[in-house]
N, C-alpha and C positions, 0 to 999 in steps of 0.2 A: 852523580848525574846532575846535570844542570837543569834548573827549573825552566830555562829558556828554550831547551831543545827537547822535543818529545821522542820517546821510543815507541809510542803507540802509533800504529799505522792508521792514519786518518789524513787524507789529503787536505782537508780544510783546516785541520788542527795545526798543521805545520806553518800556516800563515801566522806571521807575527803581527797581530792587529794593533792598531793604535787606539787611544782612548775614545776616538770618535767612530770606531768601526761599527758595523752592523751588530745588533744585539746577538743574533744567532752565532756570529763568529766569536764574539767574546765569551758567550756561554759555552760553546764547544771547546774553546781554548782552555777555559777553567776546568771543564770536565776531563780533558786530556791531562792537564797538570795534576789533578787529583788522582786519576788512574795511574799515572807514572809514579806518584809518591806512594800510593798503596802497593804498586809493583815493587818498588824499592824495599818495602817492608817484607813482602813475601819472599823476595830474592835473598834476604838474609837467612831464610830457612831452606829455600830450595830454588836454585836458579833456573830450573826447568819450567817453572810456572809462568804462564802468560796471562794477559788480561782476560781472555776467554775462560780460563780455569777459575779466575776469581769470580766471574759472573755466575758460573755454575755453582761454585761453593757457597756463594751468598744465597742462592735460591734454595739449596739443600739445607742450609743452616736453619732456616725458619722452621722447617718440619720435614719429616720424611716425604719424599715426592717421587712420582713416576717420571721417567725420562721424557715421555711425551708432554708432560706438563711443564718441565723445564724448557723444552723446545718451544712450546706454545708461548710461554712467558717471554722468551727471547726473540719471538717472531721468526722462528726458523723450523726446520724439520728434525725429527728424531735422528735421521741419517746424518745430518750435519753435526748434531750435538754428540752423537755416539763416540766418535774418536776422542773427544775431550774427556768424556766420562770414562772411557776405557783407560786413558792415561791416569786419571785421578784414582781409579780403582787399582791399577798396577802399581802406582806410587804409594798406596796405602792411606790415601786421604778420604776415600769414599768406599762404602760397602754397598754391594748390589745383592738384593734378596728377592725371592719370588713373592709377588703380591698374593696374599691368601684369598682375596676377593676375586682376583682374575689371574689365574696361574700363567697366562701368557705374558702378563706385564711384570716389570721389575721395579722394585722400590729402591730408591737411593737414600742412604743415610750417611752421616759423617762418622768416621772412625775417631778414636781419641786424638790421633794426629791431625785429622781434619778439623776437629773442634778447636784444637790449639791454634791452628793456622787461621781459622775464621775469627777467633778471639783476638789474635794479633791484628788482623785486618780491621776489626771493629775498633780496637784501641787506637790504631793510627787514624782512623776516620774521625773518632771523637777528638783526638788531638788536633787534627786539621780544622775541625769545626771551631774549636776554641781559638786556634791561631787566627783563622779568618775573622772570628768575632772580635778579637783584639784589634786586628787591622782595620775593621770597619767601624768599630766603636758604636756610636748611637745609630749608625746607618744599617746595622746588621739586620734589624727587623724590616726595614724598608726594602732592603735587598732580597731577603727571604720572601717577603710578601709579593714583590714584583715577579720573582722567578716562579713562585707558586701560581700566580694569576696566569702567567704564560702557559704553564703546564696544564692547568685546568681549562684554559681556553681551547686547547687542542683535544680535550677529551670528549667534547660535544660534537655531534655530527655537524658537518658544514653544510650550509645551504647551497 
């Protein structure tokens, strides 16, 4: 896969911005590049997986979680996330069990195969961070700090 062409469906991400492009376009393009590179990693194990599967796996990796919490974190509904979770369960990456505190709810955990897959994703993510660090050199902390300030600025309520 070429780093210049995205397989992730995002209409703004397919724009090939120049170095003077708006910051949001540059940030989105970098995000898509990273998602595509992580997808390459998971496709070495299972070509059925998509970016949405990776998002769900990453959320389950942190700790066992209810499907409604996954949906809330992704800013969507349980009904929207359920088909992706169903596929991950059917493919053997996620286990779904009854929540002992609320028998109506289901808890999602990674299977050993799911743990291997998320470990591979994390390994690739770390390698990308190191690659970008080498590329940016002394500017890496300036870049990280600038991106973090943008993220933090959007977490506060707007007037």
